[in-house]
N, CA, C and O atoms as a Tinker XYZ file with bonds, in Angstrom:
   368  protein
     1  N    -16.569000   -0.204000   -7.381000    73     2
     2  CA   -17.356000    1.282000   -6.744000    64     1     3
     3  C    -17.064000    2.170000   -7.421000    63     2     4     5
     4  O    -17.420000    3.086000   -6.680000    81     3
     5  N    -16.649000    2.680000   -8.352000    73     3     6
     6  CA   -16.588000    4.219000   -9.098000    64     5     7
     7  C    -17.405000    3.838000  -10.177000    63     6     8     9
     8  O    -18.454000    4.387000  -10.515000    81     7
     9  N    -16.560000    2.322000  -10.988000    73     7    10
    10  CA   -18.210000    2.502000  -11.740000    64     9    11
    11  C    -19.759000    2.336000  -11.728000    63    10    12    13
    12  O    -20.512000    2.519000  -12.684000    81    11
    13  N    -19.992000    2.069000  -10.843000    73    11    14
    14  CA   -21.734000    2.247000  -10.545000    64    13    15
    15  C    -22.097000    3.621000  -10.022000    63    14    16    17
    16  O    -23.147000    4.201000  -10.300000    81    15
    17  N    -20.681000    4.316000   -8.869000    73    15    18
    18  CA   -21.226000    5.376000   -8.468000    64    17    19
    19  C    -21.069000    6.567000  -10.429000    63    18    20    21
    20  O    -21.771000    7.553000  -10.653000    81    19
    21  N    -20.145000    6.078000  -11.289000    73    19    22
    22  CA   -20.746000    6.938000  -12.521000    64    21    23
    23  C    -22.105000    6.642000  -13.133000    63    22    24    25
    24  O    -22.759000    7.458000  -13.782000    81    23
    25  N    -22.580000    4.978000  -12.770000    73    23    26
    26  CA   -23.833000    4.757000  -13.782000    64    25    27
    27  C    -25.080000    5.101000  -13.133000    63    26    28    29
    28  O    -26.152000    4.962000  -13.721000    81    27
    29  N    -24.965000    5.699000  -11.536000    73    27    30
    30  CA   -25.971000    5.482000  -10.657000    64    29    31
    31  C    -26.271000    7.778000  -11.152000    63    30    32    33
    32  O    -27.228000    8.550000  -11.216000    81    31
    33  N    -25.263000    7.825000  -11.284000    73    31    34
    34  CA   -24.793000    9.290000  -11.930000    64    33    35
    35  C    -25.837000    9.171000  -13.088000    63    34    36    37
    36  O    -27.052000    9.358000  -13.034000    81    35
    37  N    -24.903000    8.744000  -14.354000    73    35    38
    38  CA   -25.462000    8.666000  -15.543000    64    37    39
    39  C    -27.401000    8.575000  -15.807000    63    38    40    41
    40  O    -28.294000    9.216000  -16.362000    81    39
    41  N    -27.248000    7.565000  -15.138000    73    39    42
    42  CA   -29.092000    6.914000  -14.904000    64    41    43
    43  C    -30.327000    8.159000  -14.246000    63    42    44    45
    44  O    -31.535000    8.368000  -14.362000    81    43
    45  N    -29.535000    8.565000  -13.761000    73    43    46
    46  CA   -30.709000    9.449000  -12.876000    64    45    47
    47  C    -30.957000   10.259000  -13.815000    63    46    48    49
    48  O    -32.123000   10.575000  -14.055000    81    47
    49  N    -29.410000   10.994000  -14.877000    73    47    50
    50  CA   -29.276000   12.033000  -15.735000    64    49    51
    51  C    -30.524000   11.726000  -17.083000    63    50    52    53
    52  O    -31.235000   12.578000  -17.616000    81    51
    53  N    -30.475000   10.160000  -17.390000    73    51    54
    54  CA   -31.576000    9.240000  -18.148000    64    53    55
    55  C    -32.283000    9.757000  -18.353000    63    54    56    57
    56  O    -32.841000   10.305000  -19.304000    81    55
    57  N    -32.386000    9.510000  -16.564000    73    55    58
    58  CA   -34.205000   10.076000  -16.753000    64    57    59
    59  C    -35.007000   10.931000  -16.532000    63    58    60    61
    60  O    -36.236000   10.989000  -16.574000    81    59
    61  N    -33.597000   12.143000  -16.094000    73    59    62
    62  CA   -34.674000   13.721000  -16.284000    64    61    63
    63  C    -34.751000   13.429000  -17.818000    63    62    64    65
    64  O    -35.819000   13.505000  -18.425000    81    63
    65  N    -33.331000   13.022000  -18.538000    73    63    66
    66  CA   -33.829000   13.185000  -19.977000    64    65    67
    67  C    -34.963000   12.439000  -21.089000    63    66    68    69
    68  O    -35.386000   12.774000  -22.195000    81    67
    69  N    -35.235000   11.156000  -20.108000    73    67    70
    70  CA   -36.674000   10.553000  -20.970000    64    69    71
    71  C    -37.710000   11.164000  -20.333000    63    70    72    73
    72  O    -38.678000   10.733000  -20.959000    81    71
    73  N    -38.293000   12.176000  -19.157000    73    71    74
    74  CA   -38.959000   12.414000  -18.689000    64    73    75
    75  C    -39.215000   13.682000  -19.623000    63    74    76    77
    76  O    -40.406000   13.859000  -19.877000    81    75
    77  N    -38.252000   14.674000  -20.228000    73    75    78
    78  CA   -38.087000   15.679000  -21.249000    64    77    79
    79  C    -38.694000   14.881000  -22.617000    63    78    80    81
    80  O    -39.513000   15.316000  -23.427000    81    79
    81  N    -38.211000   13.945000  -22.602000    73    79    82
    82  CA   -38.854000   13.385000  -24.020000    64    81    83
    83  C    -37.943000   12.851000  -24.951000    63    82    84    85
    84  O    -38.144000   12.602000  -26.140000    81    83
    85  N    -36.942000   12.704000  -24.298000    73    83    86
    86  CA   -35.624000   11.894000  -24.967000    64    85    87
    87  C    -35.892000   10.562000  -24.668000    63    86    88    89
    88  O    -35.936000   10.125000  -23.519000    81    87
    89  N    -36.131000    9.691000  -26.014000    73    87    90
    90  CA   -36.054000    8.065000  -25.521000    64    89    91
    91  C    -35.325000    7.691000  -25.198000    63    90    92    93
    92  O    -34.195000    8.127000  -25.416000    81    91
    93  N    -35.692000    6.263000  -24.218000    73    91    94
    94  CA   -34.071000    5.295000  -23.579000    64    93    95
    95  C    -35.511000    4.253000  -23.390000    63    94    96    97
    96  O    -36.507000    4.304000  -22.667000    81    95
    97  N    -35.108000    3.489000  -24.253000    73    95    98
    98  CA   -36.099000    1.968000  -23.247000    64    97    99
    99  C    -35.354000    1.788000  -22.011000    63    98   100   101
   100  O    -34.247000    2.197000  -21.660000    81    99
   101  N    -36.418000    0.928000  -21.320000    73    99   102
   102  CA   -36.325000    0.658000  -20.544000    64   101   103
   103  C    -35.142000   -0.413000  -20.740000    63   102   104   105
   104  O    -34.937000   -0.937000  -21.835000    81   103
   105  N    -34.575000   -0.623000  -19.889000    73   103   106
   106  CA   -33.475000   -2.206000  -20.152000    64   105   107
   107  C    -31.861000   -1.076000  -21.039000    63   106   108   109
   108  O    -30.833000   -1.460000  -21.598000    81   107
   109  N    -32.324000    0.119000  -20.791000    73   107   110
   110  CA   -31.351000   -0.211000  -22.098000    64   109   111
   111  C    -30.747000    1.615000  -21.261000    63   110   112   113
   112  O    -31.488000    2.119000  -20.418000    81   111
   113  N    -29.481000    2.305000  -21.643000    73   111   114
   114  CA   -28.598000    3.066000  -20.766000    64   113   115
   115  C    -28.178000    4.421000  -22.242000    63   114   116   117
   116  O    -27.907000    3.916000  -23.332000    81   115
   117  N    -28.169000    5.219000  -22.195000    73   115   118
   118  CA   -28.051000    6.222000  -23.462000    64   117   119
   119  C    -26.968000    6.168000  -23.191000    63   118   120   121
   120  O    -26.856000    5.584000  -22.113000    81   119
   121  N    -25.285000    6.714000  -23.911000    73   119   122
   122  CA   -24.322000    7.257000  -23.749000    64   121   123
   123  C    -23.334000    7.453000  -25.412000    63   122   124   125
   124  O    -23.218000    7.071000  -26.576000    81   123
   125  N    -22.746000    8.502000  -24.173000    73   123   126
   126  CA   -22.067000    9.654000  -26.137000    64   125   127
   127  C    -20.618000    8.935000  -25.637000    63   126   128   129
   128  O    -19.986000    8.747000  -24.598000    81   127
   129  N    -20.503000    8.597000  -27.442000    73   127   130
   130  CA   -19.110000    8.160000  -28.237000    64   129   131
   131  C    -18.093000    9.288000  -29.347000    63   130   132   133
   132  O    -18.296000   10.091000  -30.258000    81   131
   133  N    -17.103000    8.805000  -28.682000    73   131   134
   134  CA   -16.617000    9.917000  -29.758000    64   133   135
   135  C    -15.170000   11.041000  -29.110000    63   134   136   137
   136  O    -14.782000   11.646000  -28.111000    81   135
   137  N    -15.005000   10.892000  -29.793000    73   135   138
   138  CA   -13.320000   11.266000  -29.709000    64   137   139
   139  C    -13.164000   13.187000  -29.936000    63   138   140   141
   140  O    -12.297000   13.744000  -29.263000    81   139
   141  N    -13.901000   13.908000  -30.737000    73   139   142
   142  CA   -14.692000   14.936000  -30.304000    64   141   143
   143  C    -15.534000   15.526000  -30.584000    63   142   144   145
   144  O    -15.909000   16.542000  -29.998000    81   143
   145  N    -16.352000   14.707000  -32.165000    73   143   146
   146  CA   -17.953000   15.323000  -31.969000    64   145   147
   147  C    -18.073000   13.931000  -31.268000    63   146   148   149
   148  O    -17.238000   13.044000  -31.444000    81   147
   149  N    -19.477000   13.761000  -30.232000    73   147   150
   150  CA   -19.742000   12.659000  -29.921000    64   149   151
   151  C    -21.054000   12.348000  -30.561000    63   150   152   153
   152  O    -21.736000   13.316000  -30.897000    81   151
   153  N    -21.489000   11.211000  -30.772000    73   151   154
   154  CA   -22.500000   10.729000  -31.442000    64   153   155
   155  C    -23.036000   10.262000  -29.814000    63   154   156   157
   156  O    -22.457000   10.197000  -28.730000    81   155
   157  N    -24.309000   10.012000  -30.230000    73   155   158
   158  CA   -25.434000    9.044000  -28.086000    64   157   159
   159  C    -25.852000    7.594000  -29.232000    63   158   160   161
   160  O    -26.254000    7.520000  -30.392000    81   159
   161  N    -25.486000    6.565000  -28.129000    73   159   162
   162  CA   -25.962000    5.411000  -28.276000    64   161   163
   163  C    -26.635000    5.193000  -27.028000    63   162   164   165
   164  O    -26.306000    5.453000  -25.870000    81   163
   165  N    -28.043000    4.452000  -27.719000    73   163   166
   166  CA   -27.929000    3.955000  -26.841000    64   165   167
   167  C    -27.924000    1.861000  -26.676000    63   166   168   169
   168  O    -27.807000    1.015000  -27.563000    81   167
   169  N    -28.061000    1.742000  -25.534000    73   167   170
   170  CA   -27.188000    0.791000  -25.937000    64   169   171
   171  C    -27.467000   -0.098000  -24.103000    63   170   172   173
   172  O    -27.418000    0.342000  -22.954000    81   171
   173  N    -27.786000   -1.642000  -24.767000    73   171   174
   174  CA   -28.621000   -2.534000  -23.539000    64   173   175
   175  C    -28.079000   -2.804000  -22.638000    63   174   176   177
   176  O    -26.993000   -3.378000  -22.715000    81   175
   177  N    -28.844000   -2.373000  -21.055000    73   175   178
   178  CA   -27.899000   -2.306000  -19.955000    64   177   179
   179  C    -27.266000   -3.774000  -19.537000    63   178   180   181
   180  O    -26.603000   -3.704000  -18.502000    81   179
   181  N    -27.344000   -5.258000  -20.205000    73   179   182
   182  CA   -26.417000   -5.967000  -20.596000    64   181   183
   183  C    -24.912000   -6.011000  -20.767000    63   182   184   185
   184  O    -24.029000   -6.671000  -20.221000    81   183
   185  N    -24.925000   -4.859000  -21.940000    73   183   186
   186  CA   -23.119000   -4.839000  -22.032000    64   185   187
   187  C    -22.540000   -4.807000  -21.134000    63   186   188   189
   188  O    -21.517000   -5.487000  -21.062000    81   187
   189  N    -22.958000   -3.994000  -20.062000    73   187   190
   190  CA   -22.330000   -3.395000  -18.788000    64   189   191
   191  C    -21.321000   -4.343000  -17.980000    63   190   192   193
   192  O    -20.312000   -4.116000  -17.313000    81   191
   193  N    -22.262000   -5.888000  -18.442000    73   191   194
   194  CA   -20.979000   -7.059000  -18.027000    64   193   195
   195  C    -19.964000   -7.933000  -18.443000    63   194   196   197
   196  O    -19.522000   -9.006000  -18.031000    81   195
   197  N    -19.604000   -6.827000  -19.801000    73   195   198
   198  CA   -18.965000   -7.614000  -20.576000    64   197   199
   199  C    -17.303000   -6.955000  -20.135000    63   198   200   201
   200  O    -17.560000   -5.797000  -19.808000    81   199
   201  N    -15.727000   -7.165000  -19.979000    73   199   202
   202  CA   -14.721000   -7.214000  -20.085000    64   201   203
   203  C    -14.521000   -6.347000  -20.509000    63   202   204   205
   204  O    -14.043000   -5.436000  -19.832000    81   203
   205  N    -14.791000   -6.195000  -21.869000    73   203   206
   206  CA   -14.202000   -4.995000  -23.123000    64   205   207
   207  C    -14.908000   -4.249000  -23.007000    63   206   208   209
   208  O    -14.678000   -3.519000  -23.971000    81   207
   209  N    -16.371000   -3.476000  -22.029000    73   207   210
   210  CA   -17.216000   -2.987000  -22.557000    64   209   211
   211  C    -16.810000   -2.514000  -21.113000    63   210   212   213
   212  O    -16.328000   -1.381000  -21.105000    81   211
   213  N    -16.902000   -3.161000  -19.837000    73   211   214
   214  CA   -16.056000   -2.781000  -18.804000    64   213   215
   215  C    -15.166000   -1.353000  -19.081000    63   214   216   217
   216  O    -15.420000   -0.149000  -19.117000    81   215
   217  N    -13.926000   -2.253000  -19.260000    73   215   218
   218  CA   -12.404000   -1.215000  -19.702000    64   217   219
   219  C    -13.219000   -0.471000  -20.953000    63   218   220   221
   220  O    -14.019000   -1.378000  -21.183000    81   219
   221  N    -13.455000    0.268000  -21.635000    73   219   222
   222  CA   -14.348000    1.456000  -21.629000    64   221   223
   223  C    -15.367000    2.152000  -21.118000    63   222   224   225
   224  O    -16.138000    2.902000  -21.716000    81   223
   225  N    -15.331000    1.810000  -19.735000    73   223   226
   226  CA   -16.341000    2.732000  -19.001000    64   225   227
   227  C    -15.152000    2.680000  -17.933000    63   226   228   229
   228  O    -15.682000    2.574000  -16.827000    81   227
   229  N    -14.213000    2.701000  -17.852000    73   227   230
   230  CA   -12.470000    2.532000  -16.706000    64   229   231
   231  C    -12.230000    3.709000  -17.398000    63   230   232   233
   232  O    -12.056000    4.756000  -16.774000    81   231
   233  N    -12.182000    3.648000  -19.304000    73   231   234
   234  CA   -11.227000    4.563000  -19.753000    64   233   235
   235  C    -12.182000    6.109000  -19.997000    63   234   236   237
   236  O    -11.788000    7.175000  -20.470000    81   235
   237  N    -13.462000    5.755000  -19.508000    73   235   238
   238  CA   -14.004000    6.962000  -18.968000    64   237   239
   239  C    -13.792000    7.441000  -17.423000    63   238   240   241
   240  O    -13.165000    8.423000  -17.028000    81   239
   241  N    -14.428000    6.558000  -16.738000    73   239   242
   242  CA   -13.464000    7.421000  -16.001000    64   241   243
   243  C    -12.441000    7.896000  -15.043000    63   242   244   245
   244  O    -12.362000    8.312000  -13.887000    81   243
   245  N    -11.597000    7.605000  -16.205000    73   243   246
   246  CA   -10.321000    8.234000  -16.101000    64   245   247
   247  C    -10.290000    9.408000  -16.872000    63   246   248   249
   248  O    -10.092000   10.405000  -16.177000    81   247
   249  N    -10.440000    9.664000  -18.272000    73   247   250
   250  CA   -10.928000   10.659000  -18.981000    64   249   251
   251  C    -11.501000   11.907000  -18.418000    63   250   252   253
   252  O    -10.873000   12.962000  -18.517000    81   251
   253  N    -12.713000   11.847000  -17.803000    73   251   254
   254  CA   -13.829000   12.546000  -16.887000    64   253   255
   255  C    -14.295000   12.380000  -15.823000    63   254   256   257
   256  O    -14.578000   13.471000  -15.327000    81   255
   257  N    -14.525000   11.585000  -15.210000    73   255   258
   258  CA   -14.226000   11.534000  -14.008000    64   257   259
   259  C    -15.770000   11.215000  -13.745000    63   258   260   261
   260  O    -16.417000   10.588000  -14.583000    81   259
   261  N    -16.122000   11.496000  -13.005000    73   259   262
   262  CA   -18.355000   11.298000  -12.842000    64   261   263
   263  C    -18.704000   12.765000  -13.534000    63   262   264   265
   264  O    -19.852000   12.686000  -13.970000    81   263
   265  N    -18.065000   14.246000  -13.830000    73   263   266
   266  CA   -18.600000   14.742000  -14.758000    64   265   267
   267  C    -18.794000   14.532000  -16.511000    63   266   268   269
   268  O    -17.813000   14.593000  -17.252000    81   267
   269  N    -20.072000   14.303000  -16.987000    73   267   270
   270  CA   -20.275000   13.243000  -17.429000    64   269   271
   271  C    -20.974000   14.937000  -18.166000    63   270   272   273
   272  O    -22.182000   14.853000  -17.947000    81   271
   273  N    -20.712000   16.253000  -18.858000    73   271   274
   274  CA   -21.039000   17.600000  -19.420000    64   273   275
   275  C    -22.570000   16.694000  -20.910000    63   274   276   277
   276  O    -23.460000   17.433000  -21.330000    81   275
   277  N    -22.539000   16.055000  -21.112000    73   275   278
   278  CA   -23.791000   15.317000  -21.856000    64   277   279
   279  C    -25.103000   14.920000  -21.744000    63   278   280   281
   280  O    -26.099000   14.877000  -22.466000    81   279
   281  N    -24.576000   14.446000  -19.815000    73   279   282
   282  CA   -25.892000   14.059000  -19.367000    64   281   283
   283  C    -25.675000   12.332000  -19.375000    63   282   284   285
   284  O    -26.090000   11.746000  -18.375000    81   283
   285  N    -25.116000   11.607000  -20.336000    73   283   286
   286  CA   -24.833000    9.887000  -19.787000    64   285   287
   287  C    -23.399000    9.784000  -20.387000    63   286   288   289
   288  O    -22.701000   10.354000  -21.226000    81   287
   289  N    -23.333000    8.726000  -19.487000    73   287   290
   290  CA   -21.153000    8.455000  -20.258000    64   289   291
   291  C    -21.414000    8.891000  -21.014000    63   290   292   293
   292  O    -22.476000    9.026000  -21.623000    81   291
   293  N    -19.835000    9.411000  -21.193000    73   291   294
   294  CA   -19.247000   10.284000  -22.290000    64   293   295
   295  C    -18.022000    9.160000  -22.433000    63   294   296   297
   296  O    -17.097000    8.937000  -21.651000    81   295
   297  N    -18.324000    8.566000  -23.638000    73   295   298
   298  CA   -17.264000    6.841000  -23.245000    64   297   299
   299  C    -15.830000    8.272000  -25.020000    63   298   300   301
   300  O    -16.065000    8.940000  -26.027000    81   299
   301  N    -14.113000    7.694000  -23.850000    73   299   302
   302  CA   -13.506000    8.485000  -25.524000    64   301   303
   303  C    -12.937000    7.334000  -26.288000    63   302   304   305
   304  O    -11.795000    6.968000  -26.009000    81   303
   305  N    -13.543000    6.792000  -27.122000    73   303   306
   306  CA   -13.537000    6.099000  -28.176000    64   305   307
   307  C    -13.883000    6.572000  -29.536000    63   306   308   309
   308  O    -14.827000    7.319000  -29.789000    81   307
   309  N    -13.059000    6.087000  -30.377000    73   307   310
   310  CA   -13.785000    6.388000  -31.971000    64   309   311
   311  C    -15.358000    5.667000  -32.167000    63   310   312   313
   312  O    -15.416000    4.456000  -31.949000    81   311
   313  N    -16.314000    6.209000  -32.473000    73   311   314
   314  CA   -16.821000    5.619000  -33.340000    64   313   315
   315  C    -17.135000    4.102000  -33.224000    63   314   316   317
   316  O    -17.668000    3.310000  -32.446000    81   315
   317  N    -16.350000    4.144000  -34.735000    73   315   318
   318  CA   -16.092000    3.277000  -35.502000    64   317   319
   319  C    -15.533000    2.068000  -34.398000    63   318   320   321
   320  O    -16.212000    1.091000  -34.714000    81   319
   321  N    -14.537000    1.609000  -33.142000    73   319   322
   322  CA   -14.311000    1.187000  -32.570000    64   321   323
   323  C    -15.634000    0.678000  -31.320000    63   322   324   325
   324  O    -15.935000   -0.458000  -30.952000    81   323
   325  N    -16.039000    1.620000  -31.027000    73   323   326
   326  CA   -17.445000    1.287000  -30.482000    64   325   327
   327  C    -18.409000    0.181000  -30.753000    63   326   328   329
   328  O    -18.880000   -0.829000  -30.230000    81   327
   329  N    -18.473000    1.138000  -32.210000    73   327   330
   330  CA   -19.355000    0.045000  -33.071000    64   329   331
   331  C    -18.697000   -1.241000  -33.328000    63   330   332   333
   332  O    -19.320000   -2.303000  -33.327000    81   331
   333  N    -18.011000   -1.190000  -33.448000    73   331   334
   334  CA   -17.188000   -3.091000  -33.533000    64   333   335
   335  C    -17.312000   -3.666000  -32.030000    63   334   336   337
   336  O    -17.661000   -4.810000  -31.741000    81   335
   337  N    -17.080000   -2.997000  -31.448000    73   335   338
   338  CA   -17.269000   -3.828000  -30.256000    64   337   339
   339  C    -19.000000   -4.008000  -29.559000    63   338   340   341
   340  O    -19.123000   -4.697000  -28.546000    81   339
   341  N    -19.946000   -3.506000  -30.035000    73   339   342
   342  CA   -21.231000   -3.412000  -29.435000    64   341   343
   343  C    -21.499000   -4.968000  -29.921000    63   342   344   345
   344  O    -22.015000   -5.964000  -29.416000    81   343
   345  N    -20.631000   -4.511000  -31.646000    73   343   346
   346  CA   -21.685000   -5.679000  -32.510000    64   345   347
   347  C    -21.207000   -6.716000  -31.960000    63   346   348   349
   348  O    -22.143000   -7.510000  -31.874000    81   347
   349  N    -20.477000   -7.071000  -31.625000    73   347   350
   350  CA   -19.490000   -8.234000  -31.392000    64   349   351
   351  C    -20.039000   -8.510000  -30.023000    63   350   352   353
   352  O    -20.061000   -9.656000  -29.575000    81   351
   353  N    -20.406000   -7.652000  -29.470000    73   351   354
   354  CA   -21.747000   -8.284000  -28.049000    64   353   355
   355  C    -23.148000   -8.624000  -28.450000    63   354   356   357
   356  O    -23.784000   -9.522000  -27.900000    81   355
   357  N    -23.595000   -7.912000  -29.385000    73   355   358
   358  CA   -24.709000   -7.904000  -29.802000    64   357   359
   359  C    -25.152000   -9.663000  -30.481000    63   358   360   361
   360  O    -26.255000   -9.957000  -30.942000    81   359
   361  N    -23.811000  -10.722000  -30.346000    73   359   362
   362  CA   -23.689000  -11.521000  -31.092000    64   361   363
   363  C    -23.736000  -12.566000  -30.631000    63   362   364   365
   364  O    -23.929000  -13.633000  -31.214000    81   363
   365  N    -23.487000  -12.291000  -29.039000    73   363   366
   366  CA   -23.248000  -13.157000  -28.713000    64   365   367
   367  C    -24.776000  -13.554000  -27.617000    63   366   368
   368  O    -24.838000  -14.622000  -27.007000    81   367
């Protein structure tokens, strides 16, 4: 339930961003990744079903709760780790 609440808030923020010119294609979600400097990634919604990605969402919930100052979900991991995970998910 907590993940759904986080996603709902993030999706509504993304819709506001999309209406102001920031492009997020349908079926995708923008997330912010990084431990100090945050970089924006646009990922397919299908990634949310993978257990390894859900682990990242739980980490984000533990660190930030439901307050994501960047507007989208902020994931507290290194950019390299995130790219490694998403490249593995993209091959499936």
